[in-house]
N, C-alpha and C positions, 0 to 999 in steps of 0.2 A: 487911781491902781485898777479900779475895775475897767476904766474906758480904755485903758492902756492894755490891758490883758484882751479886750474884745477887740481891740484895733489887731493885736498881733495874731489872734487866731484867724481873723478876716483875712489877713495877710498871707498866711500860711496855706489857707486852703485856697485862696485865689493863685497862687504860686502852683501848688499841686494840680490844678485844672488846667493851669495853661502849660505845664508840662506833660502832662496825658495828652491834650490837644496835639501838642509839639509832635510827639512820640507817635501818636495815629496818624498826623498829618504824613510825617515821614517815612511811616511803613508802606502808607497806601500805595504811592508808586511802584515800590517793589513787589507789592502783592499782585497789582495788576499787570506788571511787566512780567513776573516768572510764570505765571500759568500760560500766558501765550506760548512761551517757547518749549514749557515742560508737558503741556497736554498731549501734544504730539508723539514726544517719546514716552510718556505714559500708556498713551493708545497703543503704542506699537508693540510695547512691551508684553504685556498679556498675550500678544498673539505669536509672540516667539516662543512664550513659556508654553504655550498650549502647544507648539510644534514640539518642542524638547519632550514635554510630556507624553505625547503620542509616540513619540520615536522610541522613549524609554520605556513604554509599554508593549510596545509591538512583540506579537508572539513568536518565539522562536522554536523551530521545530527541528531536530536530527533526526535522519531517515537512513538507518543501514540498509541498504538493499543488497539482495543476494549477487545479482550481476547483471550481465546482457546473456544469457545462454539461450535465449528464445525471442521468436517475435513476441510472444505474449509477455515476458519479461520486459521488453522494451516499450512496449503498449502501456504497462503497471507503471514503470518509471515516469512515462510521458503523462499519464493521468493523474499522478500525485503533484508531480513538479507544476502543472499546469495548475491545479487546484488552490495549491499553496499560494503560486503568485495571483492569482484571481483574490483569493482571501486576504492577501496584503501579509502574508506570512513573511518569516526569514527563514528559506531552507537551507540547513545546511548536509548536503547528500554525500553518502559515502557508497562506492560500488566496491563490494567484497570480493569480487571474480571467483563467487563460490566457494571460497575459504572461511570456514567457520571464525578462525584466530583473527582474520581480517575484520570481521564485524565486532569482534569481544573488542578490539582496538577502538573502532569507530566509536562503540558505547562510552568507553573510557575516556575518549577526547570528548564527547558531547557532555559526558557528567563533568569535566574540569572546566568545560566553556559555559556552564551553569545552563543550559538550554531548557526551555520551559515544558518540553513535551519531547519524549522520544519514540519513534516509531522504528519497530523492527519486523522486517521480513527475513524468519529464521532460515537459514541454509538447512539445516539438520534439526530434530526435534531435542536431542538431549546434549548436556554440557554445557548449559547455561547460569546453573544454580549461582555461582559466586559473583558473576557479571551483574544478573539481575537483581540481587541481594545488595548489591554496591548502586544500583539505581535507586532501589527503594531507601536506602540510608539516605540517599540523596535529596529523597522526597520530591522525586521526578517521575510524573504519570508514565508508564509505559504501554503504547499501544503496539499488539501485533497485527501484522500486517499480510494477510495471505495465510501464509504456514501457521502452524500452531507449535508449543514447546511442551515439554514436558519435564517435570522439575524430581528431585529425587525422592522426596515425602509425597509426591503426588499433588499437592496445593496448587491452586490457581490463584494465590493471593500477590503474587510478583508483578502481575501486569493488571492493567485497569479493564482492559476490553480486546477483543480481535474482531477485527474487520477484515472479511475474506470470503471464502468459499468453501461450500461443503464437499470435500474431496470425496469421501465414502457414498453421499447421493450421487455424485456424479459416475463412480463406479458402477454402481447399483443399477442407476438410469442406463447406462453404455450396455451393461450385461442383460438387463431385462429385455431391451430392444434386440440384441442380438438373438437372445432366445425366442422373442417372439416372431423374429422374421428370418427364421431359418430357411425357409422354402425361398425367400426372395435372395439368399444368400446363396442356394443351392445347395442347403445341408440337409434337407427334409429326408433323404432317402440314406445319408450317411449314419453307420451306426454309434460312430466315434468322431467328434472333430477335433484334430490337432491344434491346440491354441500355442503360439509361442509369443511369451509376454516381454515386452521392453519397457523395464523399469525405469522408474526416474532415479534421481540421486540417492544413494543407501542412506537409508535415516531419516529422510525426510518427511513432513507430515503429508504431503502428497502422495508419494512412493507407498508410504505405509498404508494410508486409509482407501487409496484406489487397488492397491494389490487384494486386501483384505474384501472390498467390496466385491469384487470379481469372482474370489473365492468362495465366498459365503454365498454369493447368488448363482453362481454355477454349481456349487454342491450338489452331487447326486443326478448331475444332467450329463447329457453326451458331449458337452466340451470338456475337454480336459487340457489341463496346463501341462505341455512336455517339457518345455524349456522356459526359465525365465532368467533375464540378466540386464544390468544394468546400463542404460546409455546415456544416463547422465543429464537427462532433459535436452541434449544437445542433437541437432541435424548429423554431424561429422559421427558422432559416437553411436547414434542410431543405424547410421549406413553402415559402420565399419561392423558392429553384432550381426547386423542381417546379412551382409557377406558373407560371416563366417558360419551364419547357420546353412546358408543356401550351400556353401560347400561340401556341409557334412550332412544335411539332411533335406537336399533339395527333392523335391515331390513329396515329401512328407508334412509339408508345411499347410496347414488348410486356412487358419486365420491368425493374423497379427494383432494382439492387442499393445496397442502403445500408450504410455500414461501422458505424453504429451504430442502436439501436432507436428513439432520439429522432429521428434524422432521418427515418427510415421513418415514424415517427407523424406528422412535419411533413407529410411526402408525402402521407400517406393523406386529411389534413385538405385538402390543396389539391386533391388527386383528387376528393373529394366535393363540395367548391365548384365545380367545374369539369362536376359531373352526371354524372359516370361512378363506377362501382363498384370501388374498391381490393380487389385480390385475386381481382376477376374479370375487368373490364375490360383492368386494369393489374396483372400481377403484381407481388409485392414480397416481397424476402428483405431479411435484415438479420443484425446481429450483435449480441449482449449477452446476450437473454433476459433481461429485466427482466419484472416483472407487467405493465407496459402492453402491451407486445409479445404476452404470452400472451393477455391479454383481447382484444385486436385479432386473435389468429388464433381465437379461439372466436367471433367476432363475423364471421369470414370475410373480414376485411380485410387480413391477412397471413400470406401463406401458408408461410413457414419461418424460423426464426431457428438460427443457432450460438450456441453459449454461451458467455459469456466472463466467467469468475466474477469478481465484487469483492471476494470474502469471502478477503481476504488478508492480514486482521490477526493471526489466531491463527498463521500462517506465518510472518510477520514477528516477533512476538515470541519465538516457537520460536528461528528464527533469531539473534534478539539474545541471546537467553540461551545459545545454544551458542558464540556468539563470546564472552562473556563468561566461560565457562567454559573456555576455550582451545580449543574442538573446532574441526576442519576442517569446512566447510559446503561446498557443491557451489555452481559459478558460477552454473548457472542451475537453478530451483526452479519446475515448470510447475503450474498447478493442472489437475485433470481436469476435461473439459470434454465435451459432447455435441452433437447437433443435434436439433432438436424441430419436427417439421412441423405444421402446422394440426391434422391429425387427432388427435394425441396432446396438445393444450396442455389440455383439460380435464381430463384426468388429473394432468396433471403440475403444473397450478397451484397445488392445495393445498398443496403441499409446496416452493415456490419461497418463498425466505428473502430474497428483494429484488426 
């Protein structure tokens, strides 16, 4: 019995060994053949997956621009579009045609599309509370470009940062240049200088700050603002307002202070049409520093410009990349700007980018 039991056990063991060997032998060809075909597919799959992941993580920016009312605005749009393209961002662009309601619609569209960041160049300062709260509720970082906004509670917690220009300082710098160059402008012997102010869009940050800066700097001086009227930052409107002033006050206008170059260029056209020499019979100063203004200064038709740089695209991209990396950004980032009198225009024009 013992011998039978041993023989039986040995037979079972031998059978199991042969079975395992047979399984291993049968599996080997399949195992060697399969990787040869699948390795290429497996090697390709991660690359495709990486492309999908990269596309899925592409930063999407919604930009609500004011419009194309001036050379400056056109340059600003170009700067932002080019910088975003270079950075690989997907930019959803909206031209509001200088209407706040269009910008509000655009912002709500950006929220619905679940963009990663919203950039806003606000046409006016107020009236944003509701839509900006909607942006905050959607947890989309909001970046102000160029102009500022004012909320009803006076707080600034509905936007992350503002990338733009110091409008007030631009007005101060230009007014200071006028005061310190009254002899060059031919005003030294005048007891009072009549200033006619071409304002920007009513309620816009640029118009408010530049107007206040001029008033503050010229307080108690011989430079008296006689009339102030909006030209809405456009050349056509600037010309229209200047024509009206010349009809009623010709011979009384000493100096035109324009809140942007386009209105100043419009005023130049009106002055020439009236048979007067702009820059000579009526002195003109403005803000922006576009090429058209430098050409007018070289021609002797414009006396001085304070710079307002529209090239904010690279700074906007830098700010977005910093936010995406979890970095802290300053609440305000101002561009470096200067003042350019007519006698420096020819020297500076070749280096102008806008």
